[in-house]
N, C-alpha and C positions, 0 to 999 in steps of 0.2 A: 505495499499498500505506499502510498504516497504522504508525505507528511502531511500534504492538503488536498483535498478531493473534492469537486463537483458531484452533487446530488442532485435530481430533481425527482419530486415524486409527483404523483398524479393520482389524485382523490376523485373518485367522481361517486358522488352523490346524489341523491334524489333532489336534494332543494338548490345545490350548487355545485360547482365541478372547480376542483381547486389544483394549482399548480404554485410548488414550491422548488424554489431555486437555494438551497445551502449549501456553504464552503463549509467540512468537516477537517478541521486544525487542532492537533493536538487534543482529540476527542470532545473540542468543542463546537458547536454548531452556530454558524454566522449565516443569517438571513441575508439573501442578498436580491430574492427577485418573488415578486406573488403574482398570481394571475386567479381572480376568482369571478366567475361567471353563472348566472342563473343558468341552472340545468334545463334542458329540454329532452323528451324523447326517455325519460327514466320514472319508473315508478315504484315507488318501495323497495328500492335498491334493485331491481332487474330493469334491463334495458326495454322500452317496447318498440323504438324508434329508432333504430340504426343512423339514417342520415342527420336527425335533428340532434342526436348523442355527440357522433362524430363533429359538427359545425359549432356545438358546443365546447366541445374539447379545442379545436382548433381556435376559439376565441379567448380562451383561459390560458394555451399556449402563447400567444401572439402578444396579449397583455402583457404575462413575465418577462417574455422577450425584450418588449419596449421599455421595461424599465431597469432593463441591463445591458441593450445592446447586445447581446449574445442570442445564437440561434441553437434552440433546443432541439437535440437530436434521438436522445433518448430517455428513458423515464424508471423510478422505481414505482410499480404498479401495485396498488391496493384493491385486493378481490374481497365485494361482501360476504357476508358470514350467511347467505340465504342458503337454505340446504345442504349444510357445512354438516361432515361426519368426521369425529376425531376417533382414530382408532391404535390402540398399542401394540405394537410391533416388535420383533426382537430381531437381531441379526448377528451372526457368530461365524467369525474365521479364525484359523489359523495364522500365526504371525509369522510373516516371509523375512522380515528385516534383519539385517545383520547382527549376528552377537544377539539374535531375538529383541532387539531393541526397537521396539515399536514406532514406524514410521509414517509421514503422509500417505504412503499409499495404501497400508493397512486398516487407516481410518476410512480410507474411500470406501476398500471396497467391505470393510464391514456396514458401511453405512448403504451401501450397494446391496448388500445381503438384506436388510432390513426393509428396504422397498419394493422386496422381491414379489412379494405375496400380490395375488389375484385380487384387481379392484374391479369392482361391480360396473359393468358396462355404461350407466349411464353417470358414472364418475371419474373424476380427474384428479391425481396426486397435484396438491398446491404446493404444499412445506412437509418437512421430514423434521420434526425438533427433537434431538436427542436429550432423554431423560437423564440418564447415568451411563459410565462404560463399567465393564467389570474385565479384571487382568486375571487369568487363571482363576482365585476364589476371592481375589480384592475386589470389591465391590465402592459403589458409592463415587466412582470416580468421574469429574469432569472433563478431562482431556489425559488421555494416556498417553501422549505424544510422548517418547524419550522414556520408559516406561520399559522394564524386561517383562517379558513372559512367551506362553507357548500360545494361549487362547485368548482372543479380545474377542466379547460380549458387546452390545448395546442394546438398551431398552430406549426405542423412540416413542413419539405420538406421531402418527401421520393423517395429515391433512385433506380430506377430499374436498372438492364441493362437484356441483354439478357440471357435469361438460357442456350442457348447451349455454349454460350462465357464463361460464368462462371463455366458451367460443365467442359469442357476442361481443364480451366487453374485447377480448383481442381481436374483433376484427373492427369492432370502433378505433381503436389504440391504433392498428395498421392502416386505417383507411385514412387517419387523422396526421400520417406522415411519420409517426414515431414509429421506435424499437424500443422493445421491454428488456432492460436491463436484470430486474429482479422483478420476482411476484411475489407477496405476502397478502395473508389473509388480514383484513385490515383490524379486525380488535386485538390480534396476536402482536401486531408490531405496535399498534398505541395503546395496547394495556402493558406490555413491556416499560414504554416511555412514561406514560403518567400513572402508573402506581410506584411508590416505594419499595424498597426491596422488603422492609416488614409488611407490607400489604399485600406482595407478591407470596410471600411464606405463610402470613397467617391463613388465610382465606379471605378473599374479598372480590365482591363482582364488581366489575369494570360495565357501566352501562351509558352508551354512547345516544344521547335524545337527538336523534336527528330531524330531519324534517321528513321524509315519507317512510320513516321507520325508524323503531328503539333498537339497538345492537346489544346483548346481553354477554358477557365472557366471564367468566370467572375462573381465578387464581390461586392457588393452592401449593404449595411446599416450592415456591418460584416456577409453576409451570400451568400452564394452561390445560384448565380440567374439562370444562364445558363451555359450548357457546348455544346462544338462541337468539332468535328474533321476533321482535312483536311490529305487526304490520301497523301502526300508529307514532305518531311523531308531531313535531312542529306544523306540516301542513295544516292536520286536522283542529289545532287551535286557530288557526288562520281563517279557516273556514267558517268556526263558530263562531268567530267575531264577524265576518262580511255579513252573515244571515241575522245575526242579534241586532247589528249595527245598521242593518240593510246597506252596507257599502258594497264597491267593490274588493276583489281578493287582494288586489295591489294595495289599496289604502288601508285593508283589514292588515296588511303585512307591516306596512309601516306604522300603522299605530301600535303595534305587537311590539315592535322594537324599539319604539320611543316612551311609550307612557306603561308597557305591559310589566304587570305584576301578578306572582303567582299566591301570593299568601295573601287572602282576603283581611287579614287583622291590620297588619302592617300596612297596608295600601292606604293612600291618600284621597279624602273626599277633597280636599281643597285644589289638587292638581288636576285641572278641567282641559279640556281641547274638545276642538269642534269637529264635526265630522260630516261629509258632504251626500247626503240622501242618493244613493245611486240611480241615473236616469232623472234627477230633478235638479235644481238651484238652489235646493232647501237646504238648510245645514241643521244640524241637532247636539248639542252640548252632553256631554258625558264627562264622569269624573275616572280618575284611575281606579277607585273601589270597585265600583258598577264592570268595568270591565275584568278586573282580580278574581271577582265571581263566576267567570266566566272561564277564564284562564284555568284559575287554581281547578275546576270541577273536570276540564280536560286532564290536566297534568294526573290530577290524582288517578283519574281513569287508568293512563297509561302506566303510570307505576303499580297500580293493582294486577295489570295483564301481565308486568315485568316478575311480580309475585309468584304469577301464578303460572309462569313459564320457568321460574326457577325452582317450583315446587313439582314441576313437570320432568326438569333435568336432574331429580333428585337431590338439589340443594337444600341442607337441612338446615345448616346453620353456616354464619359468615363473622366470623371471631374481627375477621378487619374491616368491617363493614361495605362499605357502599362509596365508590366513586362516580360521579357524573361528568360528565364531557356533552361537548356537542353544541349543535347550535340554540337547542333551547335551555339549555342546561346557563345561559347566559341572561335568562329574565330573573328580575328579582324576585325572591319570595321561593325559588322551586327547591332551596336545600331545606327550607322549611316545610315545605310540604311533603318533602321525601322521608322527614326525619318522622312526620307524623302518621304517614302510610305504612312505611317499610320498617318503623320502630328500632333502627339502625343509626351507628353512628355515619355520618355522611359527610365527604369533603367535596367540593366542586374544584376539578381541576383546571386551568388555564396555562396554554404555554406561556412561556418567559422569554417572549422574544421580539424587537421591536419588529411591528408590520404585522404582528401575526398573535397579538395579545385578545385571543378571542378563543374558547372552548372548541368552536367549529372548526378549528384546525387542528387539533389534536391528532388526528390521522394521518394528516398531511405532514407533520412535524415527525411523530411515530415511523412513518415510514422512513425517513432517511436517518433518523438514528439508529434503527433497527438494520437496515439494510447496512451501514457502515460499521456496525457491530459485529454484524454475519461474517461481513467482506475479512475484519480482522482474524476473527478464529480461522476463517478457511484460507486465508490470504491470497484473496483474490482480489483482482485489480480489472477494471473496465476494460476490453478489448477497442471497445467503440466509445470515442469522446462523448458524454452527455452535453454538451454545449460546445458548439465553436464562434470563433470571431475573429475578425480581422490581426488582432495582434496577438492572439493565443495561440501558442504552439503546445505540441503535443506533451503528455508530462513524462520523464524518464521512467522507463518500466524497472522495477527491481525484484531481483531475483530471488527466488524461493529457497530459505533457509531452514533443513530440520532442526536447528539447533534454536528459531527462534519458535518454534512449533506453529508452522503453517503449511496449510496444503499447497502444494503445488498445482496452481490453476489449469495450466493444459493437461495434466494426466488426470485429474479428477472428475468425476462425471457425477454430478449433484442432481437434487431437484430441481433448478433452477438451469442447470445445464439443458434438462430434458425438456423444460417447460420452453425454453427457448427453440431447441430445435423442432419442439411440437410446435411452435408458433410459425418458424418458419415452412415447414411443412404443410402447415395448413393453407398457403397462401397461394402454393405453386401453381 
């Protein structure tokens, strides 16, 4: 890996599409470009109109490019948790390294072994996440490279998603003129970034309150253990306001963002605003407290569905509480409503970077942070430049070194490599 690396994340959401250009330097992220466009052609996390989605992606990319003067060529892509399956898998190989020292090649082979299981015809592998390695009888190893042994095992979580969903996302990205650098499940990447180490270990629910849907991910012992999706989000709140206030969806969305409050007891009777009645020149005056009752009722309902989904997933206890993020989480009072409904400790996560201090950017930031961490572990570097510019020269390539515990990128077939190969073959 270079001392400084540029990553571009693409977060395709139901309400907006976000493109984030970030520079990783000494494990610190510096945001240098942002593109955010209202998405068209996506409903509840699924693509329903290819052409409209492609145009939205292009607009978001162009916006980020104008900010930086760079040309985006490849992205770290996030895929939603719809129809996701988590499968525990195991790989076992004999150690071939000189002097029985476990090498990069041994690591690559054991991961290959773990992903050799037959997948359902309607599913596609997205990620393979090692849980622990075992060398002979010594277990609970995070990185076995450099150790001495004769038998290497890995326990891992295989993440699979709908083949149709993944095909449609990849088709949109390809038609937008972009190449895929890495693919990650959105709540996997975002949750690893948004949750503290204690929260990931204790058992915590990461809840992304998006526009068209709400995504749930549970982390325990440092690992992603469950995912789920509730088909409700901020768009339902906007629709409720539009109907009750008899105004357009666009104006209802603006009112929600400017005056919205989810907790009735804390909302103000004195904060007033005018609303133009749709189709007329007449206006009506409302208070923040009035719309807080509307917003709060819908937020409560969404969170009750979240509790039902957690119960369906078999999650009975969350010692680490709940971490809320996503566009809806920026509404005042959401935390208070969540504490009342869920009876758990609740924290709202907001990225702390200039230009993206908004819970709605958690996934875009998480994709970059996770990709960089993954690249460090596997020793990967981009074969294709993510951005180009008139004064930018290709970064020097660094040779792999086994003593640095890195996998040689050229000799390793990873899940991501397979996804890229599949992506290229699919459009030939």
